N, C-alpha and C positions, 0 to 999 in steps of 0.2 A: 671763297668761303674760309672762315676762320674756325679752328677747332683746338681745343687744348690737348696736346699730346702727352705732357707729363706734369705731374705735381711732384715737387721735391721737398723733402725735409732733411735739415742737417742739425744734428745735436752735438754737443760736446760733453763727455762724461768721463771724469777721472783721466784726463790726458788723451783720451781717445776720441775721435770723430766717428760718428755714426750717420749714415745717409739712408734715406729711404725714398724709393721712387715709385710712384703709382701711375699705371698706364693701362689703357684697354687693350694695347698690343700685348704686354708681358705680365700683367697684374702688378703685384707688389713684389719689389726686390729690396734687400737690405745690403748695405757695404760698410765696412769698417776699416779704418786706418789711424795710425798715430800722427799722420801728417794730413793737413787739409788739402794740399796741392794734389797729393796722390789719391785722397778720396775722390776729388773732383774729377781727376783724369779717369778714375775707373768708373764712375758714373757716366761720363760723356762717351767714353768707348762703348760701354754697354748700350746706351741710348744709340749711338750711330750703328751699331750692328743690328740692332732690332728695327731700326727705322730702314736701314738698307734692305733688310729682307722683306720687311712689310711693304714698303712702297715701290721696290725696284720693278715689279711686274705690272704695276698699274699707274705709275706716275712718271713724267719725263723730268729731267734733270732741272729744268726751269720751274716746274711745279715744286719739286722738293726744296729747291732753294728759297722758295716763298714761305715754307713752313718754319715755324720757330716754336721754340720751347716757351710757353706762354707764362707759366706760374712758376716761381722760385720762392720758396718760403725758407727764410733762415730764422731758426728759432735761436734766440740768444740764450745762452746759459753760461754765466760766469765769465763774461767778457769774450765770447767768441766774435 
């Protein structure tokens, strides 16, 4: 069974990157950083922690490995 776990938006405004993730697990969360690699790291760590908590009690490691982040939306804003 396939399901969307997260929708992700990333915007660039005045030298800062802003990320927003949407999920049924945690709702909406916003992140901000002046470096894109650090923003992505923060988003990924948050998702891993939420998924570990959500699925550890009801899924095996094999089941968890088959789940993937389905949708990544990059919103271009001045050359991102």
